[in-house]
C-alpha positions as a LaTeX table, in Angstrom:
\begin{tabular}{lrrr}
\hline
Residue & $x$ (\AA) & $y$ (\AA) & $z$ (\AA) \\
\hline
Unk1 & 8.51 & $-18.89$ & $-25.79$ \\
Unk2 & 5.18 & $-16.45$ & $-26.63$ \\
Unk3 & 4.37 & $-15.71$ & $-29.96$ \\
Unk4 & 2.85 & $-12.10$ & $-31.53$ \\
Unk5 & $-1.01$ & $-11.84$ & $-31.97$ \\
Unk6 & $-0.01$ & $-11.90$ & $-35.78$ \\
Unk7 & 2.35 & $-14.71$ & $-35.49$ \\
Unk8 & $-0.55$ & $-16.92$ & $-33.74$ \\
Unk9 & $-3.63$ & $-15.68$ & $-35.89$ \\
Unk10 & $-2.05$ & $-17.57$ & $-38.85$ \\
Unk11 & $-0.97$ & $-20.68$ & $-36.89$ \\
Unk12 & $-4.53$ & $-20.82$ & $-35.62$ \\
Unk13 & $-5.83$ & $-20.19$ & $-39.78$ \\
Unk14 & $-3.55$ & $-23.07$ & $-40.10$ \\
Unk15 & $-4.65$ & $-25.39$ & $-37.46$ \\
Unk16 & $-8.08$ & $-25.01$ & $-37.50$ \\
Unk17 & $-8.01$ & $-25.48$ & $-41.48$ \\
Unk18 & $-6.55$ & $-28.77$ & $-41.19$ \\
Unk19 & $-8.30$ & $-30.00$ & $-38.17$ \\
Unk20 & $-11.84$ & $-29.17$ & $-39.79$ \\
Unk21 & $-10.54$ & $-30.40$ & $-43.69$ \\
Unk22 & $-9.62$ & $-33.43$ & $-41.57$ \\
Unk23 & $-13.28$ & $-34.02$ & $-39.84$ \\
Unk24 & $-15.00$ & $-33.86$ & $-43.42$ \\
Unk25 & $-12.90$ & $-35.67$ & $-45.13$ \\
Unk26 & $-12.29$ & $-38.67$ & $-43.37$ \\
Unk27 & $-15.30$ & $-38.66$ & $-40.26$ \\
Unk28 & $-13.74$ & $-41.39$ & $-38.22$ \\
Unk29 & $-12.20$ & $-41.02$ & $-35.07$ \\
Unk30 & $-8.60$ & $-42.73$ & $-35.13$ \\
Unk31 & $-7.19$ & $-40.30$ & $-38.14$ \\
Unk32 & $-9.07$ & $-36.91$ & $-36.37$ \\
Unk33 & $-7.59$ & $-37.75$ & $-32.88$ \\
Unk34 & $-4.40$ & $-38.25$ & $-34.34$ \\
Unk35 & $-4.47$ & $-35.17$ & $-35.95$ \\
Unk36 & $-6.44$ & $-33.47$ & $-33.13$ \\
Unk37 & $-2.91$ & $-34.32$ & $-31.15$ \\
Unk38 & $-0.94$ & $-32.84$ & $-33.43$ \\
Unk39 & $-2.03$ & $-29.66$ & $-33.84$ \\
Unk40 & $-2.45$ & $-28.98$ & $-30.70$ \\
Unk41 & 1.18 & $-29.34$ & $-30.24$ \\
Unk42 & 1.49 & $-26.97$ & $-33.21$ \\
Unk43 & $-0.68$ & $-24.06$ & $-31.96$ \\
Unk44 & 0.61 & $-24.85$ & $-27.75$ \\
Unk45 & 2.88 & $-21.96$ & $-28.22$ \\
Unk46 & 0.42 & $-19.76$ & $-29.32$ \\
Unk47 & $-2.44$ & $-20.26$ & $-26.86$ \\
Unk48 & $-4.66$ & $-21.81$ & $-29.95$ \\
Unk49 & $-7.35$ & $-23.98$ & $-29.21$ \\
Unk50 & $-8.88$ & $-25.19$ & $-32.76$ \\
Unk51 & $-12.44$ & $-24.27$ & $-31.44$ \\
Unk52 & $-13.98$ & $-20.72$ & $-30.68$ \\
Unk53 & $-16.24$ & $-21.85$ & $-27.52$ \\
Unk54 & $-12.82$ & $-22.81$ & $-25.89$ \\
Unk55 & $-11.37$ & $-19.42$ & $-26.55$ \\
Unk56 & $-13.63$ & $-17.84$ & $-24.67$ \\
Unk57 & $-13.54$ & $-20.10$ & $-21.51$ \\
Unk58 & $-9.75$ & $-19.16$ & $-22.09$ \\
Unk59 & $-10.60$ & $-15.51$ & $-21.88$ \\
Unk60 & $-13.61$ & $-15.85$ & $-19.64$ \\
Unk61 & $-11.09$ & $-17.31$ & $-16.90$ \\
Unk62 & $-8.53$ & $-14.76$ & $-17.56$ \\
Unk63 & $-6.35$ & $-17.58$ & $-19.30$ \\
Unk64 & $-5.58$ & $-15.39$ & $-22.52$ \\
Unk65 & $-5.81$ & $-11.35$ & $-23.31$ \\
Unk66 & $-8.66$ & $-9.38$ & $-25.32$ \\
Unk67 & $-6.47$ & $-9.01$ & $-27.66$ \\
Unk68 & $-5.62$ & $-12.78$ & $-28.25$ \\
Unk69 & $-8.62$ & $-13.42$ & $-27.91$ \\
Unk70 & $-10.22$ & $-11.54$ & $-30.63$ \\
Unk71 & $-7.35$ & $-12.37$ & $-33.08$ \\
Unk72 & $-7.99$ & $-16.68$ & $-31.96$ \\
Unk73 & $-11.42$ & $-16.56$ & $-32.57$ \\
Unk74 & $-11.19$ & $-14.52$ & $-35.99$ \\
Unk75 & $-8.55$ & $-17.30$ & $-37.24$ \\
Unk76 & $-10.25$ & $-19.76$ & $-36.02$ \\
Unk77 & $-13.66$ & $-18.92$ & $-37.80$ \\
Unk78 & $-11.81$ & $-18.23$ & $-40.88$ \\
Unk79 & $-9.79$ & $-21.13$ & $-41.01$ \\
Unk80 & $-13.33$ & $-23.57$ & $-40.36$ \\
Unk81 & $-15.10$ & $-21.56$ & $-43.39$ \\
Unk82 & $-12.14$ & $-22.16$ & $-45.03$ \\
Unk83 & $-11.97$ & $-26.05$ & $-44.93$ \\
Unk84 & $-15.46$ & $-26.38$ & $-45.45$ \\
Unk85 & $-15.77$ & $-24.41$ & $-48.81$ \\
Unk86 & $-12.51$ & $-26.32$ & $-50.12$ \\
Unk87 & $-14.16$ & $-29.42$ & $-48.85$ \\
Unk88 & $-17.24$ & $-28.20$ & $-51.26$ \\
Unk89 & $-15.31$ & $-27.47$ & $-54.24$ \\
Unk90 & $-13.10$ & $-30.85$ & $-53.83$ \\
Unk91 & $-15.87$ & $-32.52$ & $-53.46$ \\
Unk92 & $-17.83$ & $-31.42$ & $-56.58$ \\
Unk93 & $-14.57$ & $-31.76$ & $-59.06$ \\
Unk94 & $-14.20$ & $-35.39$ & $-57.56$ \\
Unk95 & $-18.22$ & $-35.50$ & $-58.52$ \\
Unk96 & $-17.50$ & $-34.26$ & $-62.21$ \\
Unk97 & $-14.66$ & $-36.50$ & $-62.80$ \\
\hline
\end{tabular}
């Protein structure tokens, strides 16, 4: 079941945000791996990859079209930067208390 580019965009933002935030928060391989497996299952219908480099490879090999590629890369960048920003806000708040 294929999803629209808009739905794939939002799925990829949420999944990338969660994945990057977990990496920043735990910095341990076991929780990161568990979350990664769960998120790959979540984004499999959107051809999501959680990684712009993998999206580029998928595009160059012809597995995804130009529109989907653009949507996914933008979503992955937004999700990654959003998670980093959120992590820094939470870290600053915990340091103050």
